[in-house]
C-alpha atoms as one frame of an Amber mdcrd trajectory, in Angstrom:
protein
 123.986 165.515  56.995 121.406 166.855  59.407 122.931 167.169  62.950 120.016
 165.301  64.560 120.377 162.427  62.080 124.114 162.333  62.729 123.503 162.221
  66.495 121.019 159.348  66.050 123.461 157.455  63.855 126.322 157.888  66.346
 124.028 156.870  69.206 122.828 153.713  67.428 126.359 152.693  66.428 127.527
 153.233  70.019 124.666 151.147  71.399 125.318 148.323  68.938 128.995 148.328
  69.846 128.154 148.157  73.548 125.646 145.352  73.037 127.919 143.326  70.775
 130.891 143.380  73.133 129.261 142.721  76.490 126.429 140.633  77.853 125.315
 140.382  81.458 124.483 136.933  82.774 121.667 136.406  85.302 124.217 136.134
  88.103 125.335 139.690  87.370 128.708 138.554  86.051 129.741 140.353  82.883
 131.411 138.267  80.196 132.495 138.859  76.641 130.203 137.359  74.038 133.291
 135.933  72.379 134.288 134.181  75.617 130.837 132.627  75.976 130.940 131.525
  72.335 134.337 129.883  72.894 133.048 128.000  75.948 129.972 126.879  73.994
 132.119 125.728  71.068 134.404 123.740  73.391 131.412 122.121  75.122 129.806
 121.139  71.808 133.095 119.744  70.473 133.527 117.604  73.613 129.953 116.306
  73.330 130.436 115.442  69.647 133.661 113.596  70.468 132.006 111.664  73.316
 128.919 110.581  71.385 130.843 109.789  68.208 133.797 107.851  69.692 133.277
 107.025  73.391 129.529 106.341  73.687 128.572 102.693  74.278 125.164 101.240
  73.465 123.672  97.896  72.552 126.389  95.357  71.887 129.024  98.103  72.024
 129.727  97.236  68.409 128.117 100.349  67.012 128.769 103.018  64.436 127.168
 106.430  64.921 125.516 107.313  61.607 123.964 110.658  62.537 124.601 113.094
  65.386 123.090 116.452  66.271 124.075 118.459  69.364 121.958 121.226  70.925
 123.246 123.241  73.877 122.125 126.047  76.141 124.123 129.238  76.502 127.002
 128.658  78.927 126.345 130.020  82.417 129.033 131.240  84.799 129.596 128.915
  87.764 129.313 130.826  91.046 132.556 130.870  93.016 134.683 129.714  90.052
 135.986 132.639  87.979 136.393 131.643  84.341 134.330 128.455  84.691 131.112
 127.885  82.737 128.410 125.195  82.732 126.743 124.177  79.473 123.776 121.808
  79.322 122.757 119.990  76.189 121.100 117.161  74.333 122.579 114.757  71.816
 120.293 113.308  69.177 121.917 110.311  67.585 121.290 107.436  65.268 123.585
 104.455  65.342 123.963 101.089  63.680 124.505  98.026  65.882 126.497  95.597
  63.740 125.852  92.579  65.981 122.102  93.146  66.097 121.984  94.355  62.512
 119.661  97.245  63.354 119.588 101.020  63.429 118.514 102.787  66.627 117.791
 106.387  67.580 118.244 107.892  71.024 118.388 111.218  72.811 120.766 111.855
  75.697 121.308 114.803  78.040 124.712 115.983  79.177 126.533 118.690  81.137
 129.930 120.159  80.296 132.107 122.309  82.563 134.688 124.446  80.792 137.280
 126.723  82.310 139.769 129.316  81.185 142.216 130.660  83.739 144.123 133.876
  82.969 147.020 133.160  80.646 145.900 129.565  79.974 144.056 127.773  77.203
 140.357 127.073  77.536 139.814 123.468  78.626 136.997 121.066  79.353 137.084
 120.303  83.078 134.227 117.782  83.177 131.806 116.017  80.852 128.831 114.239
  82.437 126.242 112.268  80.509 122.922 112.499  82.360
Protein backbone atom coordinates (compact mmCIF):
# COMPACT_ATOMS: atom_id res chain seq x y z
CA UNK A 1 0.00 0.00 0.00
CA UNK A 2 1.20 3.49 -0.82
CA UNK A 3 2.66 5.17 2.34
CA UNK A 4 0.57 8.32 1.85
CA UNK A 5 -2.62 6.26 1.54
CA UNK A 6 -1.67 4.31 4.65
CA UNK A 7 -1.07 7.57 6.55
CA UNK A 8 -4.47 8.90 5.44
CA UNK A 9 -6.17 5.68 6.48
CA UNK A 10 -4.51 5.69 9.92
CA UNK A 11 -5.37 9.37 10.35
CA UNK A 12 -9.05 8.86 9.44
CA UNK A 13 -9.39 5.81 11.71
CA UNK A 14 -7.78 7.76 14.57
CA UNK A 15 -10.12 10.71 14.04
CA UNK A 16 -13.19 8.47 13.93
CA UNK A 17 -12.10 6.76 17.13
CA UNK A 18 -11.62 10.11 18.85
CA UNK A 19 -14.99 11.41 17.66
CA UNK A 20 -16.87 8.25 18.58
CA UNK A 21 -15.57 8.09 22.14
CA UNK A 22 -15.82 11.71 23.24
CA UNK A 23 -18.16 14.63 22.72
CA UNK A 24 -17.84 18.09 24.21
CA UNK A 25 -21.00 19.69 25.56
CA UNK A 26 -21.60 23.45 25.25
CA UNK A 27 -20.61 23.91 28.89
CA UNK A 28 -17.15 22.57 28.07
CA UNK A 29 -17.71 19.39 30.06
CA UNK A 30 -16.49 16.28 28.28
CA UNK A 31 -18.67 13.19 28.52
CA UNK A 32 -18.66 9.78 26.93
CA UNK A 33 -21.21 9.33 24.18
CA UNK A 34 -22.20 6.08 25.86
CA UNK A 35 -22.88 7.91 29.13
CA UNK A 36 -25.09 10.47 27.38
CA UNK A 37 -26.93 7.66 25.59
CA UNK A 38 -27.54 5.89 28.92
CA UNK A 39 -28.93 9.08 30.48
CA UNK A 40 -31.17 9.63 27.44
CA UNK A 41 -32.41 6.03 27.58
CA UNK A 42 -33.21 6.33 31.30
CA UNK A 43 -35.06 9.62 30.74
CA UNK A 44 -37.13 8.17 27.88
CA UNK A 45 -37.96 5.04 29.89
CA UNK A 46 -39.16 7.17 32.82
CA UNK A 47 -41.31 9.31 30.51
CA UNK A 48 -42.85 6.22 28.89
CA UNK A 49 -43.63 4.77 32.32
CA UNK A 50 -45.20 8.04 33.51
CA UNK A 51 -47.40 8.61 30.46
CA UNK A 52 -48.41 4.96 30.16
CA UNK A 53 -49.20 4.19 33.83
CA UNK A 54 -49.26 7.35 36.00
CA UNK A 55 -50.74 10.03 33.71
CA UNK A 56 -54.27 11.17 34.58
CA UNK A 57 -56.64 12.80 32.12
CA UNK A 58 -60.37 13.14 31.59
CA UNK A 59 -62.26 10.90 33.97
CA UNK A 60 -59.01 9.24 35.04
CA UNK A 61 -60.48 6.06 33.62
CA UNK A 62 -58.25 6.00 30.58
CA UNK A 63 -56.16 3.58 28.60
CA UNK A 64 -53.21 4.93 26.62
CA UNK A 65 -53.52 3.48 23.11
CA UNK A 66 -50.53 5.14 21.46
CA UNK A 67 -47.43 6.84 22.86
CA UNK A 68 -44.42 8.44 21.21
CA UNK A 69 -41.58 10.11 23.15
CA UNK A 70 -39.12 12.63 21.67
CA UNK A 71 -36.24 13.99 23.74
CA UNK A 72 -33.35 16.39 23.39
CA UNK A 73 -29.78 15.30 24.00
CA UNK A 74 -29.08 15.27 27.74
CA UNK A 75 -27.16 18.32 28.95
CA UNK A 76 -24.82 18.35 31.94
CA UNK A 77 -26.21 20.27 34.93
CA UNK A 78 -23.73 22.90 36.10
CA UNK A 79 -22.46 22.28 39.63
CA UNK A 80 -23.72 18.67 39.72
CA UNK A 81 -21.12 16.20 38.43
CA UNK A 82 -22.79 13.19 36.82
CA UNK A 83 -26.21 14.86 36.60
CA UNK A 84 -27.96 15.49 33.28
CA UNK A 85 -31.15 17.29 32.22
CA UNK A 86 -33.25 15.93 29.37
CA UNK A 87 -36.23 17.79 27.92
CA UNK A 88 -38.90 16.11 25.87
CA UNK A 89 -42.39 15.84 24.48
CA UNK A 90 -44.88 13.01 24.79
CA UNK A 91 -47.39 12.52 22.01
CA UNK A 92 -50.20 10.31 23.19
CA UNK A 93 -53.59 9.01 22.27
CA UNK A 94 -55.84 7.62 24.95
CA UNK A 95 -59.30 6.17 25.31
CA UNK A 96 -61.56 7.54 28.06
CA UNK A 97 -63.86 4.66 28.98
CA UNK A 98 -66.36 6.83 30.89
CA UNK A 99 -66.69 9.35 28.07
CA UNK A 100 -66.40 6.69 25.40
CA UNK A 101 -64.03 8.80 23.29
CA UNK A 102 -60.47 8.84 22.04
CA UNK A 103 -58.33 11.93 22.64
CA UNK A 104 -54.89 13.06 21.52
CA UNK A 105 -52.58 15.35 23.45
CA UNK A 106 -49.00 16.55 23.56
CA UNK A 107 -47.17 17.18 26.82
CA UNK A 108 -43.73 18.55 27.67
CA UNK A 109 -41.54 17.17 30.43
CA UNK A 110 -38.10 17.42 32.04
CA UNK A 111 -36.09 14.54 33.49
CA UNK A 112 -33.03 14.80 35.73
CA UNK A 113 -30.80 11.74 35.80
CA UNK A 114 -27.68 11.16 37.84
CA UNK A 115 -24.89 8.64 38.08
CA UNK A 116 -22.46 8.95 40.96
CA UNK A 117 -19.14 7.07 40.80
CA UNK A 118 -19.65 3.43 41.70
CA UNK A 119 -23.47 3.71 41.67
CA UNK A 120 -26.23 2.85 39.24
CA UNK A 121 -27.70 5.53 37.01
CA UNK A 122 -30.98 6.77 38.48
CA UNK A 123 -33.76 9.20 37.69
CA UNK A 124 -33.61 11.98 40.28
CA UNK A 125 -36.65 13.96 39.12
CA UNK A 126 -39.43 13.81 36.54
CA UNK A 127 -41.46 16.98 35.96
CA UNK A 128 -44.38 17.24 33.57
CA UNK A 129 -44.53 20.81 32.24
